[in-house]
C-alpha positions as protocol buffer text, in pm:
chain_id: "A"
residue {
  index: 1
  type: ALA
  ca { x: -769 y: 111 z: -727 }
}
residue {
  index: 2
  type: THR
  ca { x: -570 y: -113 z: -489 }
}
residue {
  index: 3
  type: ALA
  ca { x: -289 y: 131 z: -424 }
}
residue {
  index: 4
  type: ILE
  ca { x: -545 y: 414 z: -368 }
}
residue {
  index: 5
  type: ALA
  ca { x: -745 y: 200 z: -122 }
}
residue {
  index: 6
  type: GLU
  ca { x: -435 y: 104 z: 72 }
}
residue {
  index: 7
  type: THR
  ca { x: -287 y: 451 z: 93 }
}
residue {
  index: 8
  type: ALA
  ca { x: -617 y: 625 z: 165 }
}
residue {
  index: 9
  type: TYR
  ca { x: -679 y: 394 z: 465 }
}
residue {
  index: 10
  type: HIS
  ca { x: -341 y: 465 z: 621 }
}
residue {
  index: 11
  type: HIS
  ca { x: -337 y: 835 z: 554 }
}
residue {
  index: 12
  type: ALA
  ca { x: -694 y: 868 z: 685 }
}
residue {
  index: 13
  type: ARG
  ca { x: -597 y: 705 z: 1008 }
}
residue {
  index: 14
  type: PHE
  ca { x: -300 y: 951 z: 1049 }
}
residue {
  index: 15
  type: LEU
  ca { x: -509 y: 1257 z: 952 }
}
residue {
  index: 16
  type: ALA
  ca { x: -788 y: 1161 z: 1191 }
}
residue {
  index: 17
  type: ALA
  ca { x: -547 y: 1087 z: 1479 }
}
residue {
  index: 18
  type: THR
  ca { x: -381 y: 1430 z: 1438 }
}
residue {
  index: 19
  type: ALA
  ca { x: -716 y: 1612 z: 1390 }
}
residue {
  index: 20
  type: GLU
  ca { x: -611 y: 1766 z: 1060 }
}
residue {
  index: 21
  type: PRO
  ca { x: -852 y: 2013 z: 903 }
}
residue {
  index: 22
  type: ALA
  ca { x: -1001 y: 1975 z: 562 }
}
residue {
  index: 23
  type: MET
  ca { x: -736 y: 1966 z: 282 }
}
residue {
  index: 24
  type: HIS
  ca { x: -644 y: 1820 z: -53 }
}
residue {
  index: 25
  type: LEU
  ca { x: -356 y: 1573 z: 5 }
}
residue {
  index: 26
  type: PRO
  ca { x: -139 y: 1534 z: -309 }
}
residue {
  index: 27
  type: MET
  ca { x: -13 y: 1184 z: -377 }
}
residue {
  index: 28
  type: ARG
  ca { x: 214 y: 1070 z: -658 }
}
residue {
  index: 29
  type: LEU
  ca { x: 133 y: 752 z: -853 }
}
residue {
  index: 30
  type: TYR
  ca { x: 420 y: 553 z: -999 }
}
residue {
  index: 31
  type: HIS
  ca { x: 426 y: 255 z: -1231 }
}
residue {
  index: 32
  type: VAL
  ca { x: 708 y: 21 z: -1150 }
}
residue {
  index: 33
  type: ALA
  ca { x: 815 y: -322 z: -1278 }
}
residue {
  index: 34
  type: VAL
  ca { x: 877 y: -587 z: -1015 }
}
residue {
  index: 35
  type: ASP
  ca { x: 1179 y: -785 z: -1124 }
}
residue {
  index: 36
  type: ALA
  ca { x: 1206 y: -1018 z: -826 }
}
residue {
  index: 37
  type: ARG
  ca { x: 1094 y: -1368 z: -726 }
}
residue {
  index: 38
  type: LEU
  ca { x: 847 y: -1305 z: -446 }
}
residue {
  index: 39
  type: HIS
  ca { x: 707 y: -1542 z: -189 }
}
residue {
  index: 40
  type: ASP
  ca { x: 343 y: -1586 z: -284 }
}
residue {
  index: 41
  type: LEU
  ca { x: 114 y: -1532 z: 14 }
}
residue {
  index: 42
  type: ARG
  ca { x: -203 y: -1469 z: -185 }
}
residue {
  index: 43
  type: ARG
  ca { x: -359 y: -1808 z: -97 }
}
residue {
  index: 44
  type: GLY
  ca { x: -395 y: -1908 z: 267 }
}
residue {
  index: 45
  type: PHE
  ca { x: -199 y: -1704 z: 522 }
}
residue {
  index: 46
  type: ASP
  ca { x: -532 y: -1570 z: 657 }
}
residue {
  index: 47
  type: VAL
  ca { x: -379 y: -1469 z: 990 }
}
residue {
  index: 48
  type: GLU
  ca { x: -117 y: -1268 z: 809 }
}
residue {
  index: 49
  type: HIS
  ca { x: -395 y: -1083 z: 617 }
}
residue {
  index: 50
  type: ASP
  ca { x: -573 y: -949 z: 928 }
}
residue {
  index: 51
  type: PRO
  ca { x: -676 y: -584 z: 836 }
}
residue {
  index: 52
  type: ALA
  ca { x: -637 y: -461 z: 1194 }
}
residue {
  index: 53
  type: ASP
  ca { x: -349 y: -660 z: 1343 }
}
residue {
  index: 54
  type: TYR
  ca { x: -20 y: -675 z: 1155 }
}
residue {
  index: 55
  type: THR
  ca { x: 164 y: -879 z: 1423 }
}
residue {
  index: 56
  type: ALA
  ca { x: 167 y: -1205 z: 1224 }
}
residue {
  index: 57
  type: ALA
  ca { x: 242 y: -1038 z: 895 }
}
residue {
  index: 58
  type: ARG
  ca { x: 534 y: -842 z: 1042 }
}
residue {
  index: 59
  type: ALA
  ca { x: 677 y: -1158 z: 1203 }
}
residue {
  index: 60
  type: LEU
  ca { x: 652 y: -1353 z: 877 }
}
residue {
  index: 61
  type: GLY
  ca { x: 806 y: -1065 z: 683 }
}
residue {
  index: 62
  type: ALA
  ca { x: 1098 y: -1048 z: 930 }
}
residue {
  index: 63
  type: ARG
  ca { x: 1164 y: -1416 z: 895 }
}
residue {
  index: 64
  type: LEU
  ca { x: 1151 y: -1411 z: 516 }
}
residue {
  index: 65
  type: ARG
  ca { x: 1371 y: -1100 z: 492 }
}
residue {
  index: 66
  type: GLY
  ca { x: 1619 y: -1251 z: 731 }
}
residue {
  index: 67
  type: ALA
  ca { x: 1632 y: -1567 z: 514 }
}
residue {
  index: 68
  type: GLY
  ca { x: 1718 y: -1353 z: 205 }
}
residue {
  index: 69
  type: SER
  ca { x: 1375 y: -1330 z: 44 }
}
residue {
  index: 70
  type: ALA
  ca { x: 1333 y: -1053 z: -215 }
}
residue {
  index: 71
  type: GLY
  ca { x: 972 y: -984 z: -95 }
}
residue {
  index: 72
  type: VAL
  ca { x: 616 y: -1098 z: -90 }
}
residue {
  index: 73
  type: ALA
  ca { x: 305 y: -1097 z: -308 }
}
residue {
  index: 74
  type: TYR
  ca { x: -12 y: -1075 z: -101 }
}
residue {
  index: 75
  type: ARG
  ca { x: -381 y: -998 z: -115 }
}
residue {
  index: 76
  type: SER
  ca { x: -497 y: -643 z: -40 }
}
residue {
  index: 77
  type: VAL
  ca { x: -698 y: -621 z: 274 }
}
residue {
  index: 78
  type: ARG
  ca { x: -846 y: -283 z: 168 }
}
residue {
  index: 79
  type: HIS
  ca { x: -953 y: -357 z: -195 }
}
residue {
  index: 80
  type: ALA
  ca { x: -1135 y: -686 z: -261 }
}
residue {
  index: 81
  type: GLY
  ca { x: -954 y: -883 z: -534 }
}
residue {
  index: 82
  type: GLY
  ca { x: -656 y: -645 z: -527 }
}
residue {
  index: 83
  type: GLN
  ca { x: -299 y: -769 z: -511 }
}
residue {
  index: 84
  type: CYS
  ca { x: 6 y: -608 z: -357 }
}
residue {
  index: 85
  type: ALA
  ca { x: 383 y: -658 z: -369 }
}
residue {
  index: 86
  type: GLY
  ca { x: 615 y: -585 z: -83 }
}
residue {
  index: 87
  type: LEU
  ca { x: 979 y: -563 z: -172 }
}
residue {
  index: 88
  type: PHE
  ca { x: 1242 y: -601 z: 104 }
}
residue {
  index: 89
  type: ARG
  ca { x: 1508 y: -441 z: -111 }
}
residue {
  index: 90
  type: PRO
  ca { x: 1481 y: -169 z: -380 }
}
residue {
  index: 91
  type: ARG
  ca { x: 1683 y: -365 z: -642 }
}
residue {
  index: 92
  type: GLY
  ca { x: 1369 y: -574 z: -704 }
}
residue {
  index: 93
  type: ALA
  ca { x: 1207 y: -273 z: -875 }
}
residue {
  index: 94
  type: SER
  ca { x: 1290 y: -120 z: -1208 }
}
residue {
  index: 95
  type: ARG
  ca { x: 1148 y: 106 z: -1479 }
}
residue {
  index: 96
  type: CYS
  ca { x: 992 y: 335 z: -1221 }
}
residue {
  index: 97
  type: VAL
  ca { x: 782 y: 598 z: -1409 }
}
residue {
  index: 98
  type: HIS
  ca { x: 577 y: 882 z: -1263 }
}
residue {
  index: 99
  type: ALA
  ca { x: 222 y: 819 z: -1382 }
}
residue {
  index: 100
  type: ALA
  ca { x: 0 y: 1082 z: -1216 }
}
residue {
  index: 101
  type: ILE
  ca { x: -59 y: 1322 z: -928 }
}
residue {
  index: 102
  type: LEU
  ca { x: -369 y: 1233 z: -730 }
}
residue {
  index: 103
  type: LEU
  ca { x: -553 y: 1459 z: -487 }
}
residue {
  index: 104
  type: TYR
  ca { x: -720 y: 1295 z: -189 }
}
residue {
  index: 105
  type: ALA
  ca { x: -994 y: 1526 z: -63 }
}
residue {
  index: 106
  type: TRP
  ca { x: -993 y: 1513 z: 319 }
}
residue {
  index: 107
  type: ASP
  ca { x: -1302 y: 1673 z: 479 }
}
residue {
  index: 108
  type: GLY
  ca { x: -1160 y: 1669 z: 835 }
}
residue {
  index: 109
  type: ALA
  ca { x: -1300 y: 1320 z: 910 }
}
residue {
  index: 110
  type: ARG
  ca { x: -1257 y: 1104 z: 598 }
}
residue {
  index: 111
  type: PHE
  ca { x: -1160 y: 1113 z: 230 }
}
residue {
  index: 112
  type: GLY
  ca { x: -1455 y: 1202 z: 16 }
}
residue {
  index: 113
  type: ASP
  ca { x: -1328 y: 1225 z: -338 }
}
residue {
  index: 114
  type: ILE
  ca { x: -999 y: 1117 z: -490 }
}
residue {
  index: 115
  type: TYR
  ca { x: -916 y: 1255 z: -827 }
}
residue {
  index: 116
  type: GLU
  ca { x: -632 y: 1315 z: -1071 }
}
residue {
  index: 117
  type: LYS
  ca { x: -474 y: 1654 z: -1087 }
}
residue {
  index: 118
  type: LEU
  ca { x: -453 y: 1743 z: -1452 }
}
residue {
  index: 119
  type: ALA
  ca { x: -275 y: 2084 z: -1455 }
}
C-alpha cells in the first residue's frame, strides 16, 4: 500500500500537469531485500518529512550520501504508518523479484482504481 500511495501521488502530479487523457498506466511491482545499514529517519526529522517541500530532505540526503551512507529509512508522507527505504547505491538491494503488474486507472484528473493485471 505504501509504494502504491507514493507512486500514485507522483504520477498523478505529472499526468495532471501534462493534461493526459484517461488511461490505464501499467506499473511493475518488485519485491527486493534491502541489505544495507540505513540511517533511520523514522522518528523526528519532521522538517525532512514535509509532504510538499523536499528542500530539507534533499539537503540531508546529499550530506549523508556524501559522507558514504548507504541510504535512509523514513516515514511515508503519503501512507500513514508506511515506511520507505531510499538507497543511495544499488548494491544495497538484492533478491529483486518481479511480483505483479498493477494498472493505475487515470480518469484525466485523478487515479480512481488501482488493480492488479492478472492476464
